[in-house]
Every structure is written in structure tokens, then in C-alpha cells.
Steps between C-alpha positions, in 0.01 A plus 500: 500500500353598159145439404492242220279730291781758444820408324835615640580750215156661537546524876841666460357749250212587734741537791730729299211718384357523850832637626486782246768371264469616142638322198748781421631515855535125537770508230717732712727359764481658845829681431367640171177612667700663778717679245188617317355641823829673583510657154149636542588640843816659360302671223251629757783630720661679205171662404443606861847656509426692179168625638661606829762695306232671289303591814812646663574710191143633491511585872824692454362689201191597702717624790716702262195658336352586840828650619530703179149639556590600855821667383309689230242621753769601748702691242187648344521335159135405483472672162608238247511757218837635615807406295663331800196280560471398135873422488470288815209309343708429190794379710286270716643149507313243300370186661738207457404245241359190661667188371507133580815300538592243238490130587822295507449197279859383465803569715862415419831609653538815292168534316135527591196462279198717588140484383316832503128574546450539125636149445837611363802295608855630517840381616717741703830514686643734765499859376218456248194725514156341487207656307355605838807718559651271764872422480619148586740547793572140605404144408517228763363148499441535876385861543328557165541804274554851631347777291561872553282789395477854637731436798308193613623143480249217466564127515312273264520131584432195288134398527471129566 
């Protein structure tokens, strides 16, 4: 079975290395490795959701600007030196601030602990307002944490 020139521990090491195992990964159980992969995929999915939202906001802003130009041309307000045009420019809505959601690091029945992008950690309960402006609407061990901001409700789940 084995060549007498190679000892069993050396053979096992060579076999493990040939299958692409690394020392750091060999310490993880299959369940831990699976959890690690799921966490990475969850982070990627959250980032993709954020980018899709940002793209949608930019598309809407472009459509609004184009429609405003067409309205101005139709009404004859091409001259931007008029008081009405300058007032309209001052009243133009500002682009929404782009934010990232905090990460749930601890979840209890009535409290949730978040970690923010800047590394800050805070504990909150229903009704509290986060530094991002979100208000904690509900805390559930099953469904996660519901946050509300600007008439939108987002669910943040525990990251395994």
C-alpha cells in the first residue's frame, strides 16, 4: 500500500497539501467553514443591495433632471437668470445621503447591539434612534431587527 520510503505522517501531509488544504482551514470544522462562506455571501448580498439602491436613486434623479429640462423648455424658462428659475434651483431637492446599515452583533429579546462602519458599538431597544437616523421598530429572534427611516422599513438579520 505505502512505499516503505515514506512514513505515514509524511504521506498524510503530502496528501492534504495536494488537495489544497491550508493549515488555517484545516482547523475549521466543515460546519464552521460553511458558516464562514455563508457570512461572506451575506456580506456580498448586502453590498449588492446597497449598490442597487444607489443606482436606482441615481436613475431617478437623472429622469427628474431630464423632465425638469423638458418642462423648462416647454414653458419657455430657458433663461436661468429669472427669479423663478433661481428660486427653483435653490429649492431643488438634495441627493439623499448614502449610508450603510449597521451589523447586528448581539440580539436579545428586547435589545439589540449594533456595530457601525466606524467601529462604534451601541445597544438599542424598540423606539431608539440609531446614529444613521434609523428608528428601531421591532426586535425578533426569528425575523431580525426592523429599522425605519424616511418611510422605508428595512430588516437587518443576525450575521452568522
